[in-house]
Steps between C-alpha positions, in 0.01 A plus 500: 500500500645825638847428363366407158287813472785720626738351245252558218429856615869583538570366151225718353288205389223567754351851509382644833140492379524126451677460833192653667304202373724270701379676815136460393559129438663462842837400356680778690397748769457873455817545706694273267365695201627821656838341578537381140395826336670742737800297606852494369524358154168637382504579129568861410206690358558693181 
């Protein structure tokens, strides 16, 4: 699930707000959320 969510986030199809829901649902950990949103390849904010 991590790879799928990361791919969607990196492509801009999954906003960070929606990614937070994945943590609440137990699909990814809070650490994985942080790695996706703060790691290399994170979408640029305008």
